[in-house]
N, C-alpha and C positions, 0 to 999 in steps of 0.2 A: 670747960670752955669749948664752944663749937669751933672746929678748925676753919681756917680761911678757905674760900672757894674761889678759884681763878677761872674766868670764862671770857669769851669774846663779848664785846659790848653789843647791845641791841638798841634799836631805835627808841624803845621805851625808856632807855637809860639816859637819853640826852638831857632832859631837864635837870636831873640829879647831877650829871657830869658838869654841866654849866655852873650850877650852884657850888659844887665842890671845887672846881677850878678857880672860881672867883674868890672863894673863901681861903684858898691856899695862897693866893697872890693879891692880897688887898692893896698892896702898894703899887701894883701895876694896872689897876682898874682905870685910873684917871687917864692913862696913856693908851688904853685900849689894847694892851698887849696881853690879852687873855682870850681864851676860846669862847666864841658865842655858839648858839645852837646850830646855825648854818654851817659853821666850820666843823663842828663835831659830826654832824650828819654827813658832810663831805668826806671826812676821814673814813667813816664806816662804808661809804659808797665806793671809794677808790681802793681801799685796802682793809677790808673788814677783819681779816685774820690778825692784823697788827694792832688792833684796838682792844686792849685787855683790861678787864676790871677785876677788882678784888672785893669779895662779898663775905660778910659775916652775918649770920642770922637774917638773911634777906636784905641787909643794908649795904649799899656800896660805900666802902671805906677808902678805896684808892683806885687809881687808873694809870695807864700809860698809853701814849699815842706815838705810833711809829710809822715810818714809810720806808720804801726801798729807793736807794739812789746808787749811782756809780761811785766806785772808790775814788776815781780821779776828782770828783766833785767834793766828796765828804772829807778827804784827806788834805785838800787844799784850803787856803784861808777862805772863810765864808761867813755870812751872817745868818741869824735865825730866820729873818724875813725872806732872804733869797732862797735858802735851801728848803724851806717849807712852803714856798709860794704864798707868802703873807698868811701863813697859818691854815691854808686851805688844803694842802697836800697835793696841789695841782702838779707838783714836781715829782710825784711818785713815778718810778720807772721800774716796772716788773722785771726788766732785763738787767737791772743793776745787781751789784754784788755786795752791797752794804746795807745793813739794817740801821736806819738812823733814828735815834731816840729824840723825838721832838719835845716830849714832856713826860714827866712822871710826877704825880701829885697825889695827895691824900687829904682826907678830912683832918683838919687841925686837931680834932679831939682824939684821933687815933695815933698821933705821933708817939714814938717810943714803944710801939707794940709789934714791931717787925713787919709792918706793911710794906715799907720800902724794900726791905730785904727780899720778901716774897715776890715783889714785882720785878726786881732785878733778876732773880732766878728765872722767872717766867720769860723775861726779855732774852736772856742768853739761851734758854731752851728753844725759843722761837727762832733765833738765829741758826742754831744747829738744825732744827727741823726743816727750815727753808734752804739749807745748804749754802748759806751766805758766808762770805769771807770774815766779816767782823761786824761789830756794833760800833757806831761812832756817835758821839754826843758832844754838845757844848754845854758846859755847866757854869751857871752864874756863880761868880765869886762873892758869895753871900755876905761875908764879913769884911771884904776888902775896904769898904768905905772908912772903916775905923783906923786904917793905917796908910791910906792912899798917899798922904803927903810924906810918908817916911820910907816906904819900900816900893819897888816897882812891881807890877803884876807878875813878872817872871820870878822875882825873888819871893813873892808871896806864895805862889803855888809850890815852889821848891821847898819852902819852909813847912807848908802844910803836909807835903808828901813825906818829908823827913820826920814829921811828928813834933817839930818845934813850934808849930802854930796850929790853931784849930779853925776850921771853917765848917759851918753847919751843912753845906751841900757837898763840897769837894771831899771832905773826910769820909763820909759814908760811901761815896762813889768809888774811891780808891779801895776801901775795905771790901766792897762788893766784887772787885776784880778788874776794874778799869785800869788802864795804863795811861799815864799823863804824857801827852805828846808836846804840849806847849800852851801858848795863850792865843786866843782869838780876839783881836781888838775890834771894837765896834759891833760886837755880836748882837747885843740887845740893849735898847735904851733903858737903862736901869740905874738908879742912883746908888744902890747898894754896891754894885760891882764896878761902877764907873764905866759901864758898857763893855767890860772885859769878861771873857769866859775861859774856862779851862778847855783844852782840846783833848778829848778822851777817846780811847780805843780799847775795845775788848776783842781779842782775836780768837776765832773759832779754830781750835786745835784740830778739828776733824776736816777742815777745808783743805782741798788738794793744793791750792796755790796760796799758801799762807803769806808768802812774801808780798802779796798785794797790800796787806795791811801792816806787816811787820816792818817793811822797808819804806812804806809811804810816809813822807814827812811833809808837813804843811809849812809854807813860808810865813809862819806865825811869829809873833814878837819874841817868843822864848824858844831857845834851842834845847830846853830841858826835856829829857826823856827819863821817866821813872817807871820802872816795872815793880809791881807789888805782889 
């Protein structure tokens, strides 16, 4: 088997990235909460180093989209629309200290093959390379809709973190090394998660001022902090 190749995205990748992003989130297409060609081109223009693709035998199988923001913004309560500038990355701030993961996605046919794991490793490597304090992300609570009338979002993420419940998105994120800081309400208009997202942090152990992310707490719905 040919090993995966990770590289920065190129303008010629845009059509394939749009198609793959739409295929990864078919339930969000109707609401327009997916990347279009203009947005992906904008990402490459403002922060080319932060747009990484995974390739196998010349075919793109996965990608991640990141930007840099200040920790004060990323660790506070926020929405995906606000922190990403409506998906354009107009909010990218090269003087910031946080690498923000706006999206990580893969070809549905490649699920279960380690694409996500490889992309998360590249994400953390980029954070170290850039000398940033941490990676922050908001993760859709993929399976929350199944129990929304029974448990609160805070209870749900705590149960996933403890292994008592499974979630297709949060589980792999915690196994990758993210720390659960709480819940972000109104993060993204999504029926699966009821607009709730996990608030996730991965701290760069090489960063001189680690307390910026270790002690940063968001005024989010949950006070749960879980380190894995």
